[in-house]
C-alpha positions as CSV (number, residue, x, y, z in Angstrom):
1,M,4.6,6.4,-46.0
2,A,9.3,7.0,-48.8
3,H,12.0,7.7,-51.4
4,E,13.3,6.2,-54.5
5,Q,10.9,3.8,-52.8
6,H,7.9,5.7,-53.8
7,E,8.8,5.5,-57.3
8,Q,8.9,1.8,-57.0
9,H,6.2,0.0,-55.2
10,E,2.7,-1.0,-55.5
11,Q,-0.5,-0.4,-53.8
12,H,-1.2,-1.4,-50.4
13,E,-3.1,-0.5,-47.4
14,Q,-4.3,-1.9,-44.5
15,H,-3.4,-5.4,-44.7
16,Q,-0.6,-3.1,-44.4
17,Q,-1.2,-5.4,-42.1
18,H,0.2,-8.5,-42.4
19,G,2.5,-6.5,-40.5
20,H,2.9,-5.0,-43.8
21,D,1.2,-3.1,-46.4
22,G,-0.3,-5.2,-49.0
23,P,-1.8,-4.3,-52.3
24,G,-5.1,-3.7,-50.8
25,H,-4.2,-1.8,-47.7
26,G,-1.5,0.0,-46.1
27,H,0.6,2.9,-45.4
28,G,4.2,2.3,-46.2
29,H,6.4,3.6,-48.8
30,G,9.1,2.3,-50.7
31,H,10.7,1.5,-53.9
32,G,9.5,0.6,-57.1
33,H,10.3,-2.7,-58.5
34,G,8.6,-4.6,-61.1
35,D,6.0,-7.2,-61.9
36,G,3.1,-6.0,-59.9
37,T,5.0,-4.7,-56.9
38,E,5.4,-1.1,-58.0
39,I,3.5,1.6,-56.2
40,D,2.5,5.0,-57.6
41,W,2.7,7.0,-54.4
42,A,1.2,10.2,-55.8
43,E,-1.7,8.3,-57.1
44,M,-2.0,6.5,-53.7
45,A,-2.1,9.8,-51.8
46,P,-5.9,10.1,-51.2
47,H,-6.1,6.5,-50.1
48,L,-3.1,6.9,-47.8
49,E,-4.7,9.9,-46.2
50,A,-8.1,8.3,-45.8
51,Q,-6.5,5.2,-44.2
52,A,-4.4,7.2,-41.8
53,E,-7.4,9.4,-40.9
54,L,-9.6,6.4,-40.3
55,F,-6.8,4.8,-38.2
56,T,-6.3,7.9,-36.1
57,P,-7.6,6.4,-32.9
58,L,-5.0,3.6,-33.2
59,Y,-2.2,6.1,-33.8
60,E,-3.4,8.3,-30.9
61,K,-3.1,5.3,-28.6
62,A,0.4,4.5,-29.9
63,L,1.6,8.1,-29.5
64,S,0.1,8.3,-26.0
65,W,2.1,5.2,-25.1
66,L,5.3,6.7,-26.6
67,G,4.7,9.9,-24.7
68,K,5.2,8.1,-21.4
69,E,8.7,7.2,-22.5
70,V,9.6,10.2,-24.6
71,T,9.2,13.4,-22.6
72,E,9.6,16.9,-24.1
73,P,11.4,15.9,-27.3
74,G,13.0,18.7,-29.2
75,L,13.0,17.1,-32.7
76,I,10.7,14.3,-33.9
77,V,11.4,12.7,-37.3
78,D,8.7,10.8,-39.2
79,A,10.7,8.6,-41.5
80,G,8.6,7.7,-44.4
81,S,5.8,10.1,-43.5
82,G,3.7,9.9,-46.7
83,P,1.1,12.7,-46.7
84,G,1.8,13.6,-43.1
85,V,-1.4,12.6,-41.2
86,V,0.7,10.9,-38.5
87,S,3.4,13.7,-38.6
88,C,0.7,16.2,-37.7
89,L,-0.6,13.9,-34.9
90,F,3.0,14.1,-33.5
91,A,2.9,17.9,-33.6
92,E,-0.4,17.8,-31.7
93,V,0.6,15.3,-29.1
94,F,4.0,16.9,-28.5
95,P,3.3,20.7,-28.7
96,G,6.9,21.6,-27.7
97,A,8.6,19.6,-30.5
98,R,9.7,20.4,-34.0
99,V,8.4,17.7,-36.4
100,M,10.2,16.8,-39.6
101,A,8.3,14.8,-42.2
102,V,10.8,12.8,-44.3
103,D,9.9,11.0,-47.5
104,G,11.0,10.3,-51.0
105,S,7.9,11.6,-52.6
106,G,7.8,15.4,-53.1
107,P,4.0,15.4,-53.9
108,L,3.3,13.5,-50.6
109,L,5.4,16.0,-48.6
110,E,3.6,18.9,-50.2
111,R,0.4,17.4,-48.8
112,A,2.0,17.0,-45.4
113,Q,3.1,20.6,-45.3
114,A,-0.3,21.8,-46.4
115,R,-2.0,19.7,-43.6
116,A,0.4,21.2,-41.1
117,D,-0.4,24.7,-42.3
118,R,-4.1,24.0,-42.0
119,L,-3.8,22.7,-38.5
120,G,-1.6,25.5,-37.3
121,H,1.7,23.6,-36.9
122,A,3.6,25.5,-39.7
123,D,5.9,27.2,-37.3
124,R,7.4,24.0,-36.0
125,F,6.9,21.6,-39.0
126,G,9.3,20.9,-41.8
127,T,9.8,18.5,-44.6
128,L,12.8,16.7,-46.1
129,T,12.8,15.0,-49.4
130,G,15.1,12.1,-50.2
131,E,15.9,8.5,-49.9
132,L,15.9,6.8,-46.5
133,P,18.1,6.3,-44.6
134,Q,20.7,8.4,-46.3
135,V,18.6,11.6,-46.3
136,L,18.6,11.7,-42.5
137,E,22.2,12.8,-42.7
138,E,20.8,16.2,-43.8
139,L,19.1,16.8,-40.5
140,D,20.4,19.9,-38.7
141,Y,20.7,18.1,-35.4
142,P,20.0,14.7,-33.9
143,A,16.5,13.6,-33.2
144,D,15.0,12.8,-29.8
145,L,12.4,10.5,-31.5
146,I,12.5,8.8,-34.9
147,W,9.2,7.2,-36.0
148,A,9.1,4.8,-38.9
149,G,5.5,3.8,-39.4
150,R,5.3,0.8,-41.8
151,S,8.1,2.3,-43.9
152,L,11.1,0.2,-42.8
153,H,9.9,-2.8,-44.8
154,H,10.2,-0.8,-48.0
155,L,14.0,-0.5,-47.5
156,G,16.0,-3.4,-48.9
157,D,18.5,-3.7,-46.0
158,Q,16.4,-3.2,-42.9
159,R,19.2,-4.0,-40.5
160,A,21.5,-1.3,-42.1
161,A,18.6,1.1,-42.1
162,L,18.0,0.6,-38.4
163,A,21.7,1.2,-37.7
164,A,21.5,4.5,-39.7
165,F,18.4,5.6,-37.9
166,A,20.1,4.9,-34.6
167,E,23.1,7.1,-35.6
168,R,20.8,10.0,-36.1
169,L,19.3,9.8,-32.6
170,A,20.4,12.1,-29.8
171,P,21.8,10.4,-26.6
172,G,18.7,9.1,-24.8
173,G,16.6,9.3,-27.9
174,T,14.0,6.7,-28.9
175,L,13.6,4.9,-32.2
176,A,10.0,3.6,-32.7
177,I,9.0,1.4,-35.7
178,M,5.5,0.2,-36.5
179,E,5.9,-3.2,-38.1
180,G,3.8,-6.3,-37.8
181,G,0.4,-6.9,-36.2
182,L,-2.6,-8.7,-37.6
183,P,-4.3,-8.7,-40.9
184,S,-7.2,-6.3,-41.0
185,R,-10.7,-7.6,-41.1
186,F,-13.8,-6.1,-42.7
187,L,-16.2,-8.9,-43.3
188,P,-17.9,-11.8,-41.5
189,R,-16.3,-15.2,-42.3
190,D,-19.5,-16.3,-44.0
191,L,-21.0,-13.6,-46.2
192,G,-24.2,-15.6,-47.1
193,F,-22.9,-16.2,-50.6
194,G,-19.7,-17.6,-52.0
195,R,-17.2,-19.8,-50.1
196,P,-16.6,-18.7,-46.5
197,G,-13.2,-17.4,-45.6
198,L,-12.6,-15.0,-48.5
199,E,-10.3,-12.7,-46.4
200,A,-8.1,-15.6,-45.3
201,R,-7.5,-16.5,-48.9
202,L,-6.7,-12.8,-49.7
203,D,-4.3,-12.8,-46.8
204,A,-2.4,-15.7,-48.3
205,L,-2.1,-13.9,-51.6
206,E,-0.9,-10.7,-49.9
207,A,1.7,-12.6,-48.0
208,E,3.1,-13.9,-51.3
209,W,2.9,-10.4,-52.8
210,F,4.8,-9.0,-49.8
211,A,7.6,-11.5,-50.2
212,R,7.9,-10.6,-53.9
213,M,7.9,-6.9,-53.0
214,R,10.7,-7.4,-50.5
215,A,12.7,-9.5,-52.9
216,D,12.4,-6.9,-55.6
217,L,13.7,-4.0,-53.5
218,P,17.2,-2.7,-54.4
219,G,19.8,-4.2,-52.1
220,A,17.2,-6.6,-50.6
221,V,18.5,-8.6,-47.6
222,E,16.5,-11.4,-46.1
223,E,16.0,-10.9,-42.4
224,T,14.4,-12.6,-39.5
225,E,11.7,-10.2,-38.3
226,D,12.8,-10.3,-34.7
227,W,12.5,-6.5,-34.2
228,A,13.8,-6.4,-30.7
229,A,16.9,-8.3,-31.8
230,L,17.4,-6.0,-34.8
231,L,17.0,-2.9,-32.6
232,S,19.5,-4.3,-30.2
233,A,21.9,-5.1,-33.0
234,A,21.7,-1.4,-34.0
235,G,23.2,-0.6,-30.6
236,L,20.0,0.4,-28.9
237,K,18.7,-0.7,-25.4
238,H,15.5,-1.1,-23.5
239,T,13.5,-2.7,-26.3
240,R,9.7,-2.7,-25.9
241,T,6.8,-3.9,-28.0
242,R,3.1,-3.2,-27.8
243,S,0.2,-3.7,-30.2
244,F,-2.6,-1.2,-30.7
245,L,-6.2,-2.0,-31.8
246,L,-8.5,-0.3,-34.1
247,D,-12.1,-1.5,-33.5
248,L,-14.8,0.2,-35.7
249,P,-17.7,-2.2,-35.2
250,A,-20.7,-2.7,-37.5
251,P,-22.6,-0.9,-38.8
252,A,-19.7,0.9,-40.4
253,S,-19.7,4.6,-41.0
254,D,-19.8,5.9,-44.6
255,R,-16.1,6.8,-44.3
256,A,-15.2,3.3,-43.1
257,R,-17.3,1.8,-46.0
258,A,-15.5,4.0,-48.5
259,Y,-12.2,2.8,-47.1
260,I,-13.2,-0.8,-47.2
261,A,-14.4,-0.5,-50.7
262,A,-11.2,1.1,-51.8
263,S,-9.1,-1.6,-50.1
264,L,-11.1,-4.5,-51.5
265,G,-11.0,-2.7,-54.9
266,R,-7.2,-2.6,-54.9
267,L,-7.1,-6.3,-54.0
268,R,-9.5,-7.1,-56.9
269,D,-7.3,-5.1,-59.3
270,V,-4.0,-6.8,-58.1
271,F,-5.3,-10.4,-57.6
272,G,-8.2,-10.6,-59.9
273,D,-6.4,-12.9,-62.3
274,T,-5.1,-15.1,-59.4
275,L,-8.4,-15.6,-57.6
276,D,-10.7,-18.3,-58.7
277,A,-13.9,-17.4,-60.5
278,D,-16.1,-17.7,-57.5
279,D,-14.0,-15.4,-55.3
280,R,-13.8,-12.9,-58.2
281,A,-17.6,-12.9,-58.4
282,V,-17.9,-12.4,-54.7
283,L,-15.6,-9.5,-54.7
284,D,-17.5,-8.0,-57.7
285,R,-20.7,-8.2,-55.7
286,L,-19.1,-6.7,-52.6
287,L,-17.8,-3.8,-54.6
288,D,-21.1,-3.2,-56.6
289,P,-22.6,0.0,-55.1
290,Q,-26.1,-1.2,-56.3
291,D,-25.9,-4.6,-54.6
292,P,-27.6,-4.7,-51.2
293,E,-25.1,-7.4,-50.2
294,G,-22.2,-5.2,-51.1
295,V,-20.0,-3.3,-48.6
296,H,-21.7,0.0,-49.4
297,H,-25.0,-1.3,-47.9
298,R,-24.7,-4.5,-45.8
299,P,-25.1,-3.9,-42.1
300,D,-22.3,-6.3,-40.9
301,V,-19.1,-4.7,-42.3
302,F,-16.6,-3.4,-39.8
303,V,-12.9,-2.5,-39.5
304,L,-10.8,-4.4,-37.0
305,A,-7.0,-4.1,-37.1
306,A,-3.9,-4.4,-34.9
307,H,-0.5,-2.8,-35.4
308,S,2.6,-3.4,-33.4
309,V,5.1,-0.8,-32.3
310,H,8.7,-1.7,-31.3
311,T,10.9,0.9,-29.5
312,A,14.4,1.1,-28.2
313,V,16.6,3.8,-26.7
314,K,20.0,5.1,-27.5
315,S,22.5,5.1,-24.6
316,V,23.2,8.5,-23.0
């Protein structure tokens, strides 16, 4: 999750996954803007942590894949770290590295540092507060790996940000960005009540929200999301892309159900006035803890998501 950004965005989370974080899902961070696209990052902290913890199996697969390319890094920078769940996974997967969590939200970085302390990583874990990408100039030395997990799309000029990230890499260093993937799914297409296809309709609303969020960012620049081409334009080589799956099948655990309810609740809050009456009524039933057809009780809810990671290397 990052910067002046944090003061400016809106909720999201896992449809963080339209290849982006949307109001109902996600883990990105970014700027505040207006008209329904502002995010209160401190308020979002528990939801961000719960999401990242639930998605840990996906992140572990991604980090394992990175570890085949990035061997014995000295400094790993998590750009847009949020509360530090993934930052601490980096510390665990790369025990010889120093990890720097970078974000625009001081309260989120306090949570990141506290997590690192609890997990025994304090001696090689640090935080840096400031706006991306400029704050990376304050690093003491170049990074061997910079990770931007669903944070880049909260920066107005993504091309310029990638160039700035590349400048802070050591020769032979790797830049890895997590952007794109597939919308997450929690529900069967036909719930047994209401019109089938509720999540597809929510996807369409989130896509419109995401476009508004991007347009509202300071210095917003429209960009074709060809990540390999953008990484190459930043002067990096050997671009690669791979997608990673989170598959938590039904019946969902209590933790997954809580996450699903929180995500759908955010969507209800943001899009309640936009949805038609039937879809609003369906969401209300799904969110009712007393309704046997709600997500707290029904046996067929699940979490299925895919995130894409794009990497490139700085010339030696």
